[in-house]
All heavy atoms as an XYZ file, in Angstrom:
946
protein
N      31.363      1.177     13.666
C      30.153      1.690     14.326
C      29.009      1.642     13.290
O      29.137      2.088     12.243
C      30.299      3.128     14.870
C      29.090      3.727     15.570
C      29.309      5.157     15.920
O      30.247      5.727     15.611
O      28.457      5.688     16.527
N      27.931      1.026     13.803
C      26.787      0.999     12.931
C      25.979      2.314     12.975
O      25.672      2.858     14.024
C      25.790     -0.147     13.430
C      26.558     -1.460     13.260
C      24.635     -0.179     12.548
C      25.898     -2.535     13.849
N      25.569      2.851     11.794
C      24.846      4.087     11.762
C      23.753      4.048     10.651
O      23.931      3.421      9.768
C      25.831      5.214     11.460
C      26.747      5.764     12.559
C      27.444      6.961     12.200
O      28.280      6.976     11.157
N      27.315      8.080     13.027
N      22.626      4.691     11.090
C      21.628      4.924      9.991
C      21.439      6.338      9.959
O      21.242      7.080     10.882
C      20.351      4.236     10.570
C      20.381      2.744     10.957
C      18.981      2.316     11.479
C      20.639      1.985      9.702
N      21.557      6.848      8.661
C      21.659      8.358      8.412
C      20.305      8.691      7.536
O      20.339      8.154      6.321
C      22.814      8.714      7.716
C      24.138      8.286      8.467
C      22.843     10.263      7.560
C      24.166      8.919      9.854
N      19.373      9.288      8.201
C      18.210      9.639      7.403
C      18.419     10.979      6.618
O      19.182     11.908      7.076
C      17.053      9.733      8.269
C      16.653      8.565      9.115
C      17.062      8.579     10.529
O      18.066      9.344     10.765
O      16.348      8.104     11.337
N      17.697     11.136      5.536
C      17.715     12.474      4.834
C      16.492     12.398      3.953
O      15.585     11.428      3.914
C      18.922     12.557      3.814
O      18.967     11.377      2.923
N      16.147     13.622      3.405
C      14.987     13.786      2.588
C      13.856     14.536      3.127
O      12.823     14.867      2.565
N      13.962     14.922      4.503
C      12.835     15.631      5.087
C      12.816     17.074      4.666
O      13.760     17.549      4.009
N      11.699     17.779      4.908
C      11.640     19.094      4.479
C      10.305     19.686      4.682
O       9.447     19.001      5.271
N       9.983     20.791      4.036
C       8.800     21.380      4.059
C       7.874     21.028      2.987
O       8.356     21.044      1.756
C       8.838     22.872      4.217
O       7.719     23.635      4.353
N       6.704     20.753      3.105
C       5.656     20.221      2.028
C       4.361     20.639      2.285
O       3.876     20.939      3.417
C       5.774     18.714      2.021
C       5.297     18.027      3.197
C       5.039     18.145      0.728
N       3.661     21.054      1.286
C       2.245     21.434      1.321
C       1.310     20.073      1.339
O       1.856     19.116      0.847
C       1.815     22.161      0.075
C       2.464     23.661      0.111
C       1.947     24.431     -1.047
O       1.498     23.930     -2.110
N       2.000     25.765     -0.829
N       0.133     20.180      1.914
C      -0.861     19.302      1.819
C      -0.998     18.684      0.396
O      -1.158     19.514     -0.472
C      -2.132     19.693      2.529
O      -2.009     19.852      3.850
N      -1.109     17.423      0.367
C      -1.160     16.873     -1.048
C       0.272     16.571     -1.759
O       0.193     15.987     -2.887
N       1.340     17.148     -1.243
C       2.489     16.889     -1.834
C       3.270     15.672     -1.466
O       2.674     14.734     -0.815
N       4.422     15.499     -2.080
C       5.276     14.181     -1.922
C       6.600     14.468     -1.387
O       7.170     15.624     -1.640
C       5.184     13.534     -3.205
O       3.987     13.137     -3.669
N       7.215     13.513     -0.780
C       8.505     13.556     -0.278
C       9.124     12.149     -0.317
O       8.228     11.048     -0.171
C       8.766     14.194      1.170
C       8.768     15.641      1.430
C       8.900     15.807      2.814
C       9.913     16.264      0.610
N      10.425     11.989     -0.545
C      11.007     10.704     -0.382
C      12.133     10.753      0.559
O      12.938     11.533      0.491
C      11.570     10.301     -1.762
C      12.082      8.735     -1.655
C      12.540      8.263     -2.953
N      13.970      8.765     -3.319
C      14.858      8.122     -4.118
N      14.436      6.892     -4.775
N      15.972      8.651     -4.352
N      11.987      9.980      1.621
C      12.956      9.957      2.775
C      13.835      8.798      2.453
O      13.610      7.730      1.814
C      12.179      9.619      4.096
C      11.201     10.602      4.584
C      10.687     10.115      5.882
C      11.673     11.890      4.486
N      15.113      9.027      2.812
C      16.227      7.936      2.526
C      17.021      7.645      3.992
O      17.029      8.415      4.797
C      17.279      8.489      1.594
O      16.771      8.797      0.260
N      17.233      6.398      4.028
C      18.019      5.887      5.207
C      19.234      5.052      4.715
O      19.113      3.890      4.312
C      17.050      5.088      6.057
S      17.923      4.379      7.428
N      20.372      5.679      4.963
C      21.659      5.063      4.397
C      22.215      4.219      5.683
O      22.287      4.699      6.796
C      22.590      6.002      3.857
N      22.587      2.991      5.322
C      23.175      2.076      6.372
C      24.740      2.083      6.363
O      25.268      1.748      5.156
C      22.592      0.657      6.226
C      23.147     -0.236      7.226
C      21.118      0.699      6.153
N      25.240      2.340      7.488
C      26.799      2.436      7.524
C      27.177      1.492      8.661
O      26.640      1.301      9.636
C      27.318      3.840      7.809
C      27.115      4.729      6.680
C      26.004      5.559      6.724
C      27.879      4.877      5.629
C      25.636      6.578      5.768
C      27.595      5.818      4.546
C      26.494      6.589      4.681
O      26.139      7.456      3.648
N      28.344      0.853      8.318
C      28.974      0.162      9.607
C      28.804     -1.351      9.702
O      29.345     -2.054     10.374
N      27.651     -1.779      8.929
C      27.443     -3.248      9.199
C      28.386     -4.023      8.248
O      28.603     -3.627      7.098
C      26.013     -3.531      8.491
C      24.848     -3.397      9.588
C      24.102     -2.257      9.630
C      24.565     -4.528     10.338
C      23.153     -2.181     10.505
C      23.460     -4.357     11.326
C      22.805     -3.130     11.388
N      28.839     -4.924      8.898
C      29.819     -5.861      8.045
C      28.953     -6.908      7.419
O      29.457     -7.650      6.432
C      30.920     -6.711      9.029
O      30.094     -7.351     10.018
C      31.699     -5.583      9.656
N      27.682     -7.063      7.583
C      26.782     -7.837      6.922
C      25.532     -7.037      6.743
O      25.393     -5.993      7.284
C      26.509     -9.058      7.767
C      25.947     -8.796      9.175
C      24.728     -8.647      9.384
C      26.975     -8.692     10.190
C      24.190     -8.371     10.741
C      26.545     -8.300     11.478
C      25.095     -8.128     11.690
O      24.715     -7.932     12.958
N      24.606     -7.500      6.004
C      23.406     -6.793      5.736
C      22.541     -6.896      6.945
O      22.399     -7.973      7.578
C      22.597     -7.309      4.481
O      23.291     -7.154      3.427
N      21.856     -5.819      7.415
C      20.975     -5.844      8.641
C      19.844     -6.694      8.282
O      19.482     -7.174      7.243
C      20.686     -4.401      8.853
C      20.725     -3.688      7.500
C      21.896     -4.492      6.857
N      18.965     -6.956      9.466
C      17.750     -7.670      9.262
C      16.728     -6.594      8.809
O      17.011     -5.738      8.118
N      15.477     -6.798      9.381
C      14.400     -6.008      8.895
C      14.707     -4.468      9.265
O      15.394     -4.144     10.282
C      13.044     -6.411      9.698
S      12.631     -8.198      9.324
N      14.085     -3.691      8.464
C      14.293     -2.242      8.671
C      12.867     -1.547      8.686
O      11.975     -2.066      7.986
C      15.128     -1.640      7.685
C      16.558     -2.129      7.778
S      17.746     -1.300      6.587
C      17.906      0.363      7.611
N      12.736     -0.421      9.361
C      11.544      0.238      9.317
C      11.578      1.704      9.462
O      12.653      2.323      9.769
N      10.423      2.408      9.178
C      10.359      3.817      9.299
C       9.364      4.097     10.384
O       8.185      3.406     10.507
C       9.937      4.421      7.967
C      11.003      4.688      7.016
C      11.207      3.691      5.976
C      11.896      5.667      6.951
N      12.248      4.323      5.168
C      12.732      5.382      5.908
C      12.217      6.683      7.728
C      13.738      6.149      5.476
C      13.318      7.548      7.393
C      14.109      7.335      6.272
N       9.623      4.980     11.284
C       8.790      5.372     12.355
C       8.656      6.821     12.403
O       9.463      7.625     11.774
C       9.222      4.757     13.676
C       9.418      3.350     13.726
C      10.500      2.687     13.135
C       8.549      2.562     14.439
C      10.586      1.365     13.143
C       8.536      1.229     14.374
C       9.642      0.546     13.731
N       7.548      7.341     13.177
C       7.465      8.701     13.209
C       6.905      8.945     14.634
O       6.341      8.271     15.242
C       6.489      9.275     12.248
C       5.141      8.841     12.262
C       4.346      9.371     11.011
N       2.931      8.973     11.077
C       2.057      9.156     10.094
N       2.459      9.756      9.014
N       0.672      8.780     10.302
N       7.269     10.237     15.286
C       6.986     10.463     16.501
C       6.699     12.136     16.572
O       7.627     12.884     16.321
C       8.023     10.183     17.454
C       7.636     10.474     18.939
C       8.540      9.838     19.909
O       9.875      9.531     19.515
N       8.145      9.524     21.104
N       5.488     12.449     16.908
C       5.085     13.812     17.152
C       5.419     14.193     18.647
O       5.347     13.232     19.539
C       3.605     13.982     16.865
N       5.558     15.375     19.013
C       5.843     15.792     20.327
C       4.792     15.447     21.388
O       3.482     15.715     20.926
C       5.914     17.414     20.201
C       6.429     17.624     18.845
C       5.631     16.543     17.925
N       5.175     14.782     22.344
C       4.170     14.397     23.326
C       3.439     13.025     23.003
O       2.540     12.647     23.770
N       3.724     12.479     21.903
C       3.120     11.250     21.517
C       4.013     10.027     21.370
O       5.238     10.356     21.411
C       2.328     11.355     20.057
C       1.182     12.456     20.090
C       0.501     12.439     18.777
C      -0.632     13.220     18.999
N      -1.554     13.257     17.631
N       3.499      8.784     21.409
C       4.378      7.757     21.399
C       4.886      7.466     19.857
O       4.311      7.979     18.954
C       3.563      6.502     21.685
C       3.243      6.326     23.125
C       2.625      5.149     23.539
O       2.352      4.209     22.669
O       2.345      4.871     24.738
N       6.010      6.844     19.782
C       6.598      6.593     18.427
C       5.755      5.558     17.752
O       5.334      4.548     18.307
C       8.067      6.022     18.560
C       8.792      5.996     17.204
C      10.241      5.809     17.583
N      10.785      7.133     18.104
C      12.101      7.400     18.223
N      12.915      6.448     17.919
N      12.493      8.489     18.764
N       5.373      5.820     16.500
C       4.426      5.144     15.594
C       5.139      4.528     14.446
O       5.845      5.014     13.785
C       3.360      6.078     15.069
C       2.380      5.407     14.146
C       1.520      6.480     13.424
O       1.852      7.570     13.436
O       0.553      5.974     12.872
N       4.922      3.160     14.341
C       5.408      2.404     13.178
C       4.773      2.929     11.925
O       3.497      2.897     11.950
N       5.438      3.156     10.871
C       4.850      3.575      9.614
C       4.944      2.533      8.508
O       4.010      2.299      7.941
C       5.638      4.994      9.102
C       5.099      5.353      7.733
C       5.465      5.993     10.179
N       6.166      2.006      8.423
C       6.258      0.926      7.387
C       7.597      0.104      7.721
O       8.475      0.659      8.330
C       6.428      1.557      5.872
N       7.543     -1.151      7.385
C       8.673     -1.964      7.580
C       8.890     -3.001      6.452
O       8.011     -3.390      5.760
C       8.551     -2.672      8.864
O       7.447     -3.680      8.793
N      10.182     -3.299      6.195
C      10.526     -4.378      5.314
C      11.690     -5.274      5.770
O      12.533     -4.807      6.515
C      10.912     -3.622      3.903
C      12.132     -2.758      4.169
C      11.158     -4.608      2.788
N      11.572     -6.597      5.399
C      12.573     -7.497      5.797
C      13.481     -7.925      4.754
O      13.157     -7.691      3.497
C      11.850     -8.697      6.507
S      11.101     -8.248      8.013
N      14.506     -8.520      4.902
C      15.493     -8.863      3.831
C      14.894     -9.658      2.732
O      13.968    -10.442      2.932
C      16.466     -9.812      4.611
C      16.538     -9.360      6.009
C      15.138     -8.953      6.263
N      15.319     -9.225      1.414
C      14.664     -9.826      0.289
C      13.398     -9.241     -0.072
O      12.688     -9.616     -0.971
N      13.157     -8.082      0.585
C      11.832     -7.410      0.260
C      10.637     -8.080      0.883
O       9.463     -7.758      0.386
N      10.757     -8.823      1.731
C       9.622     -9.689      2.345
C       9.038     -9.076      3.374
O       9.510     -7.988      4.085
C      10.221    -11.135      2.870
C      10.837    -11.942      1.684
C      11.404    -13.247      2.321
O      11.418    -13.404      3.541
O      11.692    -14.059      1.436
N       7.866     -9.448      3.827
C       7.107     -9.030      5.137
C       7.063     -7.511      5.061
O       7.111     -6.937      6.092
C       7.815     -9.567      6.328
C       7.855    -11.064      6.317
O       6.894    -11.635      5.812
O       8.765    -11.502      7.005
N       6.623     -6.879      4.058
C       6.277     -5.446      4.021
C       4.999     -5.141      4.687
O       4.055     -5.739      4.383
C       6.299     -4.883      2.537
C       7.686     -4.986      1.978
C       5.760     -3.449      2.527
C       7.710     -4.455      0.519
N       5.182     -4.251      5.606
C       3.937     -3.756      6.487
C       3.760     -2.262      6.401
O       4.768     -1.629      6.448
C       4.033     -4.251      7.958
C       4.041     -5.843      8.153
C       4.333     -5.993      9.637
C       2.867     -6.495      7.860
N       2.464     -1.887      6.508
C       2.241     -0.480      6.531
C       1.246     -0.206      7.689
O       0.338     -0.993      7.875
C       1.618      0.107      5.224
C       2.624      0.027      4.110
C       2.542     -1.109      3.112
C       3.582      1.004      3.870
C       3.425     -1.226      1.999
C       4.451      0.966      2.871
C       4.429     -0.088      1.870
O       5.155     -0.093      0.934
N       1.354      0.971      8.284
C       0.376      1.380      9.172
C      -0.913      1.713      8.364
O      -0.875      2.163      7.227
C       0.857      2.685     10.036
N      -1.996      1.443      8.998
C      -3.321      1.723      8.325
C      -3.473      3.215      7.785
O      -3.972      3.540      6.788
C      -4.542      1.410      9.155
N      -2.822      4.170      8.585
C      -2.906      5.585      8.245
C      -2.254      5.927      7.033
O      -2.384      6.984      6.533
C      -2.583      6.416      9.494
O      -1.219      5.993      9.780
N      -1.286      5.170      6.519
C      -0.356      5.488      5.379
C      -0.538      4.572      4.284
O      -0.057      4.814      3.190
C       1.079      5.627      5.910
C       1.268      6.553      7.011
C       1.761      4.228      5.986
N      -1.309      3.342      4.489
C      -1.346      2.450      3.421
C      -2.051      3.031      2.165
O      -3.033      3.718      2.221
C      -2.204      1.220      3.926
C      -1.971     -0.097      3.116
C      -2.552     -1.190      3.926
C      -2.218     -2.460      3.337
N      -2.824     -3.675      3.987
N      -1.442      2.831      1.037
C      -1.904      3.277     -0.212
C      -1.250      4.687     -0.521
O      -1.389      5.163     -1.711
N      -0.672      5.309      0.453
C      -0.046      6.571      0.174
C       1.538      6.564      0.266
O       2.266      7.163     -0.385
C      -0.469      7.689      1.081
C      -2.051      7.891      1.043
C      -2.418      8.991      1.954
N      -2.032      8.878      3.450
C      -1.319      9.701      4.150
N      -0.755     10.688      3.544
N      -1.109      9.368      5.370
N       2.015      5.569      1.105
C       3.557      5.609      1.392
C       3.989      4.169      0.778
O       3.075      3.117      0.800
C       3.820      5.518      2.775
C       3.613      6.902      3.559
C       2.875      7.944      2.913
C       4.201      7.091      4.842
C       2.781      9.020      3.596
C       3.980      8.196      5.398
C       3.249      9.254      4.810
N       5.294      4.068      0.391
C       5.862      3.017     -0.215
C       7.167      2.805      0.386
O       8.023      3.870      0.251
C       5.889      2.959     -1.684
O       4.450      3.111     -2.232
C       6.555      1.703     -2.368
N       7.471      1.729      1.089
C       8.905      1.383      1.426
C       9.542      0.492      0.426
O       9.008     -0.396     -0.159
C       8.788      0.705      2.796
C      10.299      0.637      3.487
C       8.221     -0.660      2.786
C      10.282      0.235      4.929
N      10.905      0.781      0.170
C      11.616      0.084     -0.692
C      13.206      0.008     -0.297
O      13.554      0.782      0.480
C      11.571      0.677     -2.208
O      12.133      2.005     -2.211
N      13.813     -0.897     -0.836
C      15.264     -1.114     -0.396
C      16.072     -1.226     -1.581
O      15.736     -1.909     -2.606
C      15.383     -2.420      0.392
C      16.916     -2.667      0.702
C      14.705     -2.474      1.632
N      17.226     -0.541     -1.706
C      18.302     -0.643     -2.710
C      19.458     -1.250     -2.058
O      20.342     -0.710     -1.247
C      18.621      0.701     -3.162
C      19.564      0.617     -4.419
O      20.387     -0.167     -4.392
O      19.593      1.467     -5.228
N      19.653     -2.526     -2.293
C      20.651     -3.301     -1.552
C      22.004     -2.933     -1.902
O      22.979     -2.770     -1.227
C      20.538     -4.887     -1.908
C      19.324     -5.403     -1.204
O      19.117     -5.116      0.109
N      18.501     -6.172     -1.819
N      22.186     -2.526     -3.356
C      23.460     -2.091     -3.837
C      23.926     -0.892     -3.075
O      25.104     -0.607     -2.738
C      23.419     -1.954     -5.215
N      22.877      0.117     -2.814
C      23.190      1.398     -2.232
C      23.123      1.322     -0.732
O      23.437      2.316     -0.017
C      22.268      2.520     -2.762
C      22.417      2.810     -4.233
C      23.775      3.372     -4.467
O      24.317      4.219     -3.721
O      24.259      3.187     -5.680
N      22.698      0.211     -0.193
C      22.571     -0.061      1.259
C      21.631      1.112      1.751
O      21.960      1.725      2.839
C      23.818     -0.136      2.020
C      24.624     -1.349      1.636
C      26.010     -1.297      2.107
N      26.124     -1.416      3.641
C      26.023     -2.648      4.217
N      26.101     -3.746      3.496
N      26.282     -2.678      5.472
N      20.525      1.259      1.127
C      19.655      2.412      1.483
C      18.161      1.915      1.470
O      17.807      1.060      0.565
C      19.727      3.556      0.505
O      21.178      4.023      0.527
C      18.941      4.740      0.835
N      17.348      2.473      2.419
C      15.974      2.186      2.512
C      15.217      3.457      2.283
O      15.681      4.582      2.923
C      15.600      1.560      3.910
C      14.085      1.403      3.901
C      16.303      0.308      4.152
N      14.317      3.510      1.425
C      13.599      4.614      1.142
C      12.096      4.512      1.590
O      11.445      3.503      1.770
C      13.501      4.816     -0.461
C      14.755      4.886     -1.127
C      15.486      3.723     -1.723
C      15.468      6.027     -1.234
C      16.719      3.889     -2.367
C      16.757      6.235     -1.697
C      17.404      5.050     -2.372
O      18.537      5.126     -2.955
N      11.487      5.724      1.842
C      10.063      5.791      2.121
C       9.579      6.842      1.294
O       9.832      8.033      1.417
C       9.865      6.162      3.546
C       8.295      6.213      4.056
C       7.842      4.850      3.995
C       8.199      6.929      5.396
N       8.821      6.444      0.265
C       8.102      7.331     -0.718
C       6.865      7.802     -0.056
O       6.040      6.915      0.172
C       7.963      6.757     -2.016
C       7.311      7.630     -3.182
C       8.335      8.545     -3.728
O       9.524      8.191     -3.854
O       7.932      9.721     -4.017
N       6.584      9.061      0.146
C       5.371      9.552      0.873
C       4.565     10.422     -0.247
O       5.061     11.389     -0.675
C       5.681     10.306      2.062
C       6.515      9.481      2.978
S       6.837     10.295      4.605
C       7.619     11.884      4.045
N       3.333     10.038     -0.490
C       2.439     10.893     -1.422
C       1.233     11.359     -0.656
O       0.850     10.741      0.347
C       2.060      9.902     -2.635
C       3.393      9.494     -3.404
O       4.197     10.390     -3.751
N       3.459      8.222     -3.756
N       0.602     12.338     -1.266
C      -0.710     12.796     -0.786
C      -0.611     13.123      0.786
O      -1.400     12.725      1.490
C      -1.709     11.777     -1.069
C      -3.203     12.461     -0.915
O      -3.309     13.627     -0.892
N      -4.109     11.633     -0.646
N       0.413     13.855      1.142
C       0.768     14.159      2.476
C      -0.350     15.213      3.078
O      -0.820     15.904      2.389
C       2.115     14.796      2.577
C       3.326     13.794      2.370
C       4.523     14.553      2.209
C       3.477     12.897      3.619
N      -0.622     14.896      4.243
C      -1.430     15.695      5.133
C      -0.714     16.280      6.234
O       0.313     16.016      6.529
C      -2.681     14.996      5.493
O      -2.284     14.156      6.664
C      -3.359     13.991      4.401
N      -1.420     17.166      6.835
C      -0.792     17.894      8.134
C      -0.505     16.825      9.182
O       0.460     17.073      9.994
C      -1.679     18.957      8.739
O      -3.019     18.491      8.952
N      -1.158     15.782      9.175
C      -1.093     14.657     10.178
C       0.160     13.994      9.924
O       0.661     13.202     10.865
C      -2.281     13.782     10.237
C      -3.550     14.455     10.762
C      -4.632     13.495     10.954
O      -4.622     12.367     10.633
O      -5.787     13.950     11.540
N       0.769     14.012      8.738
C       1.953     13.222      8.371
C       3.189     14.210      8.748
O       4.408     13.642      8.685
C       1.965     12.937      7.001
C       0.888     12.022      6.539
O       0.653     11.076      7.267
O       0.341     12.332      5.412
N       3.061     15.330      9.107
C       4.225     16.169      9.456
C       4.729     16.090     10.806
O       4.041     16.323     11.802
C       3.926     17.773      9.109
O       2.741     18.020     10.028
C       3.497     17.844      7.583
N       5.754     15.550     10.876
C       6.609     15.227     12.117
C       7.909     14.793     11.994
O       8.408     14.787     10.755
C       5.686     14.246     13.023
O       6.293     14.103     14.318
C       5.706     12.815     12.294
N       8.610     14.179     12.943
C       9.927     13.647     12.724
C       9.831     12.224     12.359
O       9.260     11.460     13.096
C      10.820     13.963     14.003
O      10.893     15.350     14.204
C      12.253     13.347     13.785
N      10.643     11.760     11.350
C      10.552     10.434     10.844
C      12.014      9.832     11.222
O      12.949     10.426     11.105
C      10.329     10.257      9.475
C       8.898     10.488      9.035
C       8.420     11.859      9.084
C       8.198      9.507      8.806
C       7.027     12.062      8.857
C       6.767      9.650      8.515
C       6.384     10.909      8.458
O       5.000     11.115      8.153
N      11.796      8.605     11.699
C      13.065      7.816     12.220
C      13.188      6.540     11.366
O      12.274      5.898     11.092
C      13.059      7.560     13.727
C      13.088      8.760     14.528
C      11.751      9.193     14.890
C      14.192      9.340     15.036
C      11.759     10.405     15.634
C      14.085     10.479     15.795
C      12.880     10.933     16.153
O      12.804     12.019     17.073
N      14.402      6.120     10.978
C      14.679      4.886     10.369
C      15.275      3.973     11.589
O      16.006      4.459     12.412
C      15.760      5.168      9.389
S      16.373      3.694      8.511
N      15.019      2.712     11.452
C      15.436      1.806     12.476
C      15.718      0.515     11.800
O      15.116      0.140     10.705
C      14.424      1.632     13.562
N      16.602     -0.362     12.431
C      16.843     -1.625     11.974
C      17.098     -2.666     13.141
O      17.200     -2.293     14.248
C      18.371     -1.561     11.195
N      17.021     -3.878     12.751
C      17.143     -5.004     13.653
C      18.491     -5.720     13.276
O      18.676     -5.937     12.011
C      15.997     -6.049     13.682
C      16.312     -7.165     14.503
C      14.803     -5.379     13.985
N      19.355     -5.999     14.302
C      20.654     -6.482     13.870
C      20.596     -7.953     13.412
O      21.466     -8.391     12.827
N      19.569     -8.661     14.014
C      19.486    -10.075     13.723
C      18.623    -10.358     12.526
O      17.495     -9.829     12.553
C      19.007    -10.744     14.925
C      19.974    -10.728     16.068
C      19.303    -11.482     17.313
C      21.260    -11.288     15.847
N      18.930    -11.286     11.667
C      18.029    -11.535     10.451
C      16.900    -12.426     10.705
O      15.973    -12.347      9.862
C      18.915    -12.060      9.274
C      19.853    -11.112      8.676
C      20.537    -11.559      7.482
C      21.386    -10.623      6.903
N      22.081    -10.994      5.582
N      16.833    -13.162     11.767
C      15.745    -13.962     12.028
C      14.659    -13.383     12.914
O      13.768    -13.989     13.296
C      16.300    -15.315     12.716
C      16.914    -14.961     13.942
O      17.172    -13.792     14.333
N      17.045    -16.046     14.939
N      14.775    -12.121     13.293
C      13.753    -11.359     13.917
C      12.824    -10.740     13.043
O      13.123    -10.143     11.975
C      14.357    -10.366     14.918
C      13.350     -9.509     15.535
C      15.424    -11.061     16.051
N      11.474    -10.787     13.265
C      10.468    -10.178     12.521
C       9.635     -9.185     13.441
O       8.787     -9.563     14.057
C       9.495    -11.197     11.987
C      10.153    -12.102     10.801
C      10.330    -11.207      9.547
N      10.957    -12.082      8.465
C      12.183    -12.190      8.309
N      13.143    -11.692      9.029
N      12.560    -12.885      7.233
N      10.168     -8.026     13.522
C       9.679     -6.956     14.478
C       8.272     -6.289     14.097
O       7.724     -5.736     14.852
C      10.827     -5.938     14.562
C      11.462     -6.048     13.147
C      11.260     -7.429     12.652
N       7.909     -6.434     12.794
C       6.817     -5.689     12.334
C       6.902     -4.259     12.515
O       7.998     -3.559     12.326
N       5.933     -3.589     13.131
C       5.862     -2.125     13.289
C       5.988     -1.828     14.772
O       5.682     -0.660     15.094
C       4.598     -1.616     12.767
C       4.356     -1.691     11.251
C       3.056     -1.084     10.841
C       5.436     -1.045     10.512
N       6.561     -2.621     15.608
C       6.746     -2.539     17.027
C       8.125     -1.837     17.167
O       9.183     -2.391     17.154
C       6.629     -3.788     17.729
C       6.794     -3.581     19.252
O       7.059     -2.514     19.650
O       6.625     -4.598     19.993
N       8.121     -0.516     17.634
C       9.509      0.067     17.705
C      10.304     -0.477     18.891
O      11.513     -0.451     18.710
C       9.019      1.646     18.167
C       7.674      1.479     18.632
C       7.035      0.384     17.954
N       9.653     -1.198     19.793
C      10.503     -1.696     20.915
C      11.375     -2.931     20.509
O      12.219     -3.320     21.119
C       9.561     -2.189     21.948
C       8.889     -0.947     22.793
O       9.492      0.061     22.730
O       7.782     -1.217     23.300
N      11.036     -3.402     19.347
C      11.699     -4.610     18.707
C      12.941     -4.268     17.841
O      13.720     -5.147     17.285
C      10.793     -5.553     18.036
C       9.616     -6.031     19.024
C       8.883     -7.161     18.331
N       9.660     -8.611     18.445
C       9.357     -9.500     17.845
N       8.335     -9.598     17.157
N      10.100    -10.516     17.772
N      13.087     -2.942     17.568
C      14.203     -2.492     16.729
C      15.341     -1.982     17.729
O      15.116     -1.331     18.810
C      13.798     -1.454     15.960
C      12.933     -1.842     14.785
C      11.452     -2.106     15.004
C      13.407     -2.053     13.494
C      10.747     -2.590     13.972
C      12.638     -2.452     12.485
C      11.290     -2.790     12.667
O      10.461     -3.233     11.582
N      16.608     -2.341     17.419
C      17.687     -1.852     18.330
C      18.654     -0.944     17.740
O      19.692     -0.596     18.493
C      18.370     -3.279     18.820
C      19.023     -4.089     17.619
O      18.485     -4.102     16.635
N      20.093     -4.683     18.082
N      18.561     -0.529     16.599
C      19.518      0.410     15.897
C      18.598      1.521     15.315
O      17.687      1.312     14.563
C      20.254     -0.311     14.820
C      20.967     -1.441     15.341
C      21.243      0.802     14.158
C      21.598     -2.426     14.404
N      18.798      2.809     15.658
C      18.039      3.936     15.248
C      18.875      5.092     14.751
O      20.089      5.192     15.097
C      17.292      4.446     16.462
C      16.273      3.614     16.987
C      16.394      2.440     17.781
C      14.876      3.577     16.633
N      15.128      1.943     18.018
C      14.307      2.608     17.207
C      14.149      4.288     15.746
C      12.806      2.233     17.088
C      12.773      4.125     15.597
C      12.141      3.093     16.413
N      18.360      5.737     13.765
C      18.837      6.983     13.244
C      18.373      8.174     13.996
O      17.654      7.963     14.974
N      19.034      9.381     13.735
C      18.625     10.648     14.384
C      17.414     11.215     14.166
O      16.899     12.145     14.743
C      19.790     11.482     14.362
C      21.164     11.018     14.923
C      21.103     10.916     16.317
O      20.391     11.783     17.074
O      21.513      9.965     16.956
N      16.875     10.899     12.960
C      15.620     11.395     12.522
C      15.609     12.514     11.405
O      16.812     13.102     11.313
N      14.601     12.706     10.657
C      14.512     13.771      9.752
C      13.134     14.326      9.822
O      12.211     13.624      9.900
C      14.941     13.159      8.201
O      14.895     14.341      7.448
C      13.881     12.216      7.829
N      13.197     15.687      9.707
C      11.858     16.299     10.052
C      11.139     16.625      8.784
O      11.597     17.094      7.722
C      12.059     17.577     10.781
C      10.799     18.069     11.487
C      11.298     19.452     12.362
C      11.875     18.826     13.642
N      11.994     19.955     14.607
N       9.731     16.413      8.848
C       8.918     16.718      7.800
C       7.812     17.802      8.335
O       7.191     17.608      9.369
C       8.097     15.504      7.194
C       7.022     15.900      6.188
C       9.026     14.399      6.597
N       7.916     18.922      7.768
C       7.136     20.056      8.119
C       6.005     20.530      7.209
O       6.075     20.283      5.964
C       8.004     21.282      8.552
O       8.660     21.714      7.459
C       8.976     20.884      9.622
N       5.024     21.214      7.694
C       3.871     21.722      6.854
C       4.195     23.150      6.443
O       4.374     23.958      7.161
C       2.574     21.577      7.733
C       1.373     21.947      6.893
O       1.466     22.226      5.714
O       0.291     21.707      7.452
N       4.210     23.239      5.101
C       4.546     24.597      4.565
C       3.276     25.467      4.270
O       3.196     26.530      3.738
C       5.423     24.498      3.315
O       4.604     23.865      2.340
N       2.053     24.854      4.464
C       0.749     25.535      4.241
C       0.707     26.806      4.993
O       0.990     26.959      6.126
C      -0.427     24.601      4.583
O      -0.273     23.431      3.781
């Protein structure tokens, strides 16, 4: 069974930092592109950052560019999202997602990802 397990969420003050992790389990091969998304209650799921195999095609939402960094550790089969200078608008639930096929370039469109984690929550401690 393919699973994506997120971790690293927590409570953070404005201006603080967090690193989210997404561990990949169950793939008999490396997955295709992977991404981080977030969704606040009552709002649509928003693409935050994505990366494709080999570290290619890295994309960021305009709202996080320059503050967030996505990276991949192939040996650990883990995707990270380093988040700096967090604001209250960044506090919500974050989801990791993957595409099963390596020739698909989904960008930040959540509808093009077919494997999802359960999410990890980032809350405002202010």
